[in-house]
N, C-alpha and C positions, 0 to 999 in steps of 0.2 A: 605928925607926918613929916618926913624929910623932903626938902626941895633943893634941887641943884640947878644952877644955870650954867650951861656949857656953850662954848664957842667952838664950832668945828670948821676947820679949813680943809678944803679939798679941791681937786680939779674936776671939772665937769667931764663925765664919761663920754659925752657926745662931741663937744666942741673944744675941750681941753682948757678952757678959761678958768681962772681961779675963782672960787666961790667961798664965802664965809657965811655961816648961819649960826644964830643963837637959839638954843633950845632950852626949854624949862622942863626938867624931869622931876617927877614926884611920885611917891608911893611907898608901900611897905618893902618892896624889893630892894630899895636903896640901902636898907639897914642890914640885909643879909650879908654874910661873909663870902658866899660862893659867887663865882664869876657868872654874870648874866649878860646877855646881849639884848640890845633893843634895835629896832629897825624903824626907819622913817623914809618917806618919799619927799624929795626936795626938788623943786623946779629951778632950773638954772636961770638967772636973771639975764644972761646974754643970749641964749638960744631958745629959752622957754621950754626945753625938754626936761623930763623927769629923770632924776638919779635916785637909786635905792641905796641908802646908807645903812650899814650895820655897825653899831658902836657900843662901847661899854658905858652905860649911863652913870657909873660912879666916877670914872676917870676921864671920859671923853676920848679914849683911844679908839680910833677907827679900825675896824676889822676889814671892811670891804666897802668899796664904792663901785657900783655897777650901773651902767646906763639902762634905763627901762626900755624894753623894746617898743618901737613905734610901728605903726602900720606899714610905712614905706620901707622898713627894715626887713619885713617878713618876705620871704621868697615865695613865688607861686610854683606849684608842682609842675614838672615837665610831663607832657603827654606824648613823648616820643615812644 
């Protein structure tokens, strides 16, 4: 079974601070030639809010970093 260790650097989607995370990827999918994406939830060490990362587990290329919605970010419906 293949194993890769990746270091991903990104900016937190909530506070904008730089974050570096080391991930260990393993499994049969790493041996395939087709492009596959993996996703992981990472908590920011600065603001403690979660980010959703989509990345290529073979190369470590980031596809997308989005902030995970929090309760205070959701709006309440208007009753006008």
